[in-house]
N, C-alpha and C positions, 0 to 999 in steps of 0.2 A: 106427416107434415100437415100442420093445421092450415086453415084457410088463409090465403094471401091473394093480393092483387098482382097482376102480371107486370111489375115494374121494379127497377132498381134505382134507389135514390141516393143523391149526395146530400151532404150537410154543410152548413155555412162556416163553422168554426171548430174550435177545440172542444167545446162542450155544447150540448143541445140547449136551445132556448126553450122557454115555455111554449111558444107557438109550435116549434118543431116537435116537442114531446106530445102535445095534443094531436097534431096533424099525423105523425107517424102511427100513433096508437089507433087513430080512426082509419087511416088509408092503407095500413098493413102492407108495405112493400115486401116483395119476396126477398130482396137483398139490399145491400148498401155498398157504396163505393167511397173510398177515402182518397184525399189528395194531400199535397204538402200543407195546405192550410189547416188540415185536420190533425196534424201530428206535431207533438213537441217533445215529450219524454215518455219513457216506457209506461209508467203507471197511468198517464193520461190516455194513451192509446188503448190500453187494456180496459180502462173504465168506460171509454166511449163505445168500444165494440160490445161490451157487456150491456151497456145501457140500451143500445140499439136493439139487441136481441131481446132484451126484457120487454121493450115497448111493443114488439110484435108477437110476444109470447111464443117464441120459437128458438130453442137452443141451436137448431140447425140452420138458422137464417145465415146466409153467406155474406161475408164482408170481403169485397174485392179491392184490389189496388193495381196500379200500373207500376210494376217494379221490374223494369227490363235490364237496367244498366245503361251507361252512357247518359245521354241527355234526358231520357225518360226514366226517372227514378224518384219516387216520392219520399222514401226514407233515405236520408243522407247522414253523414257523420254528425254526432256520435251514435245515432240510432242504427246505422248500417254503413259499411264502407262505400266509397265511390267505386262502383264496379265498371268494367269495360263494356263497350257497346257490342251490339250484335256483329257489326262489321269487323271489329277487332277479333272476335271469336272466329269469324269466317276467315280472316287472314291467317290465323293459326291453323285452321283446317287445311287451307291450300298448301301450307308448308308440310303438314304432317296430319293426315286424316284422323288417325287414332287419337292423337293429342287434342285435336280440335273437338272431336266428339266428347272426349272426356272432360274437357274444359267447359263445354256447354252444359253437360250433366252436372258438373260440380257447381257451376254458377247457380243453376236452378235449385240445387240441393241447399246451397248457402242461403238463397232467398227464402227457402222454407224455414230454415233455422231463424232467420231474422224476423219473419213475419208471423209464423204460426204461434210463437210464444206470446205475441201481442194480441192475439185474437183475430188476425187476418188469415183467411183460409183459401182465398182464390187470388192467383196472380194472372193478370191479363197478358199472357205470354204462352206460346211463342208467336212472334211476328213471322208470318209465312209469306209476306209480300216479296215479290221478285222485281226490283226496280229495273228500269231501262235507262239508257243514257239520256240525260236531259230532263228526266222526271223531276217533279218538285221535291225539295229536300224534306218534306214532311215525313217521309219514310227514311230516305238517305242512309245514314249510318246505323239506323235501327235494324236494317236488314242484314242477314248473314252473308249475303252475296247476290250476285246478278245471275246465278246459275240455279235453275230450279232443283237440280240434284243436290247441290250444297244446302240450299234452304230446307229441303225435305229432310235430309239427314240430320242437320243441326237442330231443326225444329223438333224432330222426334226425340233427340237426346235431351233437349231443354224440357220438353213435356214430361219425359220419364224422370228427370231429376225432381221436378215439382211433385209428381205422384209419389215417388219414393219418400219424399219428406212429409207426406200427409196432406198435401195441398192439391187444389184443382187447377188445371191450366185452362186458358181461354185462347183459342186460335183467333188471330186477327190478320187482315181485315177481309173476310170472305165476301166474294170469291177472288179478291185480289186488288191491291191498291198500288201496285208497282208501276203502272203506266200513267198514273194521274199527273198531269202537268199543272195542277193547281192544288193549293192547300185547302182541304175540305173544311177546316176551321173557318175559312173566309169565303170560299166560293165553291161552286159545283163543277167538278171536272167531268169531261166527256172523253171516253176512250173509244176510238173508231176502229180498232183492230178487229179483223175477222175472227169468227168463233174458233176456227181450227187452231189459229196461232195462240189464242187465249187458252184454249184447252191444253195445248202442248206445254206452255210456259207458266202462265199465271195461275191456272186452276190446279196444276199438277201437285204442288205441295199439300193443298187442302184435300185433294182426293186421296193422297197417300196417308193422310192422318185423319181421315173421316171417322175413325173409330173413337176419337176423343170426345169428351162429354159436352163441351160448350164451344161456341164460336161467336164472334162479333162481326157484324156486317160492315160493308164499305159504302160510304156515301158517294158512290161513283156511278155515272151512267156508262153502260156498255151498249153502244148504239147497235151493234150486231144482234143484240138480244132484245133490248127495249130502249128505243131512242128517246123516250120521254122521261123515264123515271130512273132515279138512282137505285142501286141494288137494294138499299134499305126499304124502299117503298115500292118495289117492283115485284108483283106476284109472279111475273113471268121469270125473272131471274131466280127468285126463291124456289119456284116449283121445278123449272126446267134445268137450272144449273146447280143450285145448292142442294136441293133434295134429290134431283135427278142425276145429272152428269157426275157431280162430285160424290153423291151418295151419302150425304150427311144427314143423319136422323137424330142428332143430339139437340141440345137447347140452343136456339138461335136468338141472340139479343142484338138490338141495334147498337151502333156506335152512338156517341152522345147526341141526343136529340137537339141539343142547343146549338150545334154547329150550323154555320150559315150556308152550308151546302144544301140544307133542306129548306124548303119554302113553305110559306103559310104560317099561321099562328100555331100555338102549341096544341090546341085542340085538333087542328087539321093534320099536323104532323103525326100526332099520336094515332089518330084514326087511320091514317094512310099506312103506318107501320104495321098495325094489326091486320088491316085489310090485305096487306101483301103476304101475310102468313108467318110473320115473325112471332116468336113466343113471348118475348120480354122487351119492353122499352127501357132504355137507359137514359136517365137524366142526372147530370153530374154536378151542376153548379150550386145546388142548395139554395136557389133563389125561390122564395116562397110563392110568389105569384105564378111563376112558371110551373112549379111543382103542383100547385092546386089545379091548374089547367090540365096537366098531364094526368093526374090522378082522377080527375072528374070523368074522363072517358076511357080509362083503363079497366078492362074487364077482370073478373075473378080469374085466377089461374086454374084452368080446368081442361078437360079433354086431353088431346095430344100434348098440349103445352104442359099440363100438369104432370103427365107421365114422363115427359123429357126432363122436367125439373126434378122429379123424384129420382129418376135414373142418375142424373148428374150428382145429386147429393150422395146417393148410394155408391157412386164411383170412387169416393174418397177412401183411401187406405190408411191404416195405422202407419205412422212414420217408421222407417227402417231403423236399425240400431247403429247407424253411422256415428262416428266420433266427430263432433263439430270441429274441434281444434285440429285434428289430423287432416280433415278435408280442407280447412282454411290454409293450412301450411302447404298442402298439395296444390291448391289453386294458385297460391302465391308464387309457386315455382314457374307457372305459366305467365303470370302477370305480376312482375315484381313491384309495380306501383300500388298494388292493392294491399292496404294495411289491414 
C-alpha cells in the first residue's frame, strides 16, 4: 500500500473535474465514497472508479458506498433493484429466524454482485444501531430491530454476505446511534443513558462484531462517558468504549465531517477527529473548499492507523462461486416486490 493521507473523499459529479484531478493527485486520499450524484450507468461508474484509483496510483484504493436497501440506497433501478430496508428483514427474522438470517445474507451477497462489478468494493453496512421508542427517524427503518440480539444476528449475516461476495463491510454507527433524538445531519444529539444500560443494549452488537475490519463513528454525545464531545471527537469514548469495552481494533473512520452535529470550521473538525484517536476522516460532499481545508490538516496514514488500514484491505476475500441468478430468485421468494 503506497503512501496515502488519512482521509476518504467524495466527488462532485459523474466525472472528475480538472480541479479534482489535480487535487486528488496531490492530496492522495486513502479511499473514496460515491453517492447517487456520482452514478448514472455501468460504464460511467466503472470509469470513475478506475480514474480515482489511477489518480492516487493505488489499485487497492477502496471505493465506498452506502447501499443498505430501503431509503438509503445509492444505486437504484436499472443499476440495482429497489431492495427492502433493514426493518423489513428484521420483521422476517421475527417470523422465522432462519429465513431472516438467510435473507440478510442474501441481500448483502446481491449488493456485492451489483457493486463489485462496477469497481465499488466497500459497502457501509451493517447498521448495528438499536433504536429506542421515540428516537429520531434518521435510523428508523434502517435498523434490523429494537432488540440487540436481533441486530447482532442480522448484522453478522449481512457482513458475512458482503465478505462472501468479495467486499468489505463497515459497521455503523459506533458505539451506537439508536438513542439519538435528533438527526445528526442537522444538530448534535445528547444521550443521557447510564453506561451500564448503554453497554447492555447499544454497545452489544458492536462488541459482538468487533472482529470486523472497519467501523464508522457516531456524531452523538454520551454524557455518561464524555458530556462535552460527540463520540467522533471524544478521545474518552474512543479509548474507553470503542477500543476498550467494545474491543474494536479495526479501522475507525468518522461519519461525514460535513454534518451539522459537528462544530467549528473544517480545520477544527478535522484536527479534533484525529486528536480523538480516529484513523480516517470522511468527507462526503465533494465541495472543493471544504476538501482543501480537510486535506490541509490531515496527516499521512502511518503508525497504528496504517496497520489497521492495511489489515482492512487484506481482509478482503475472493468472491465465492455463488450463482447470481439463483440467489436473486431465492431472495425474491422472501420479498416478491424485488424484481
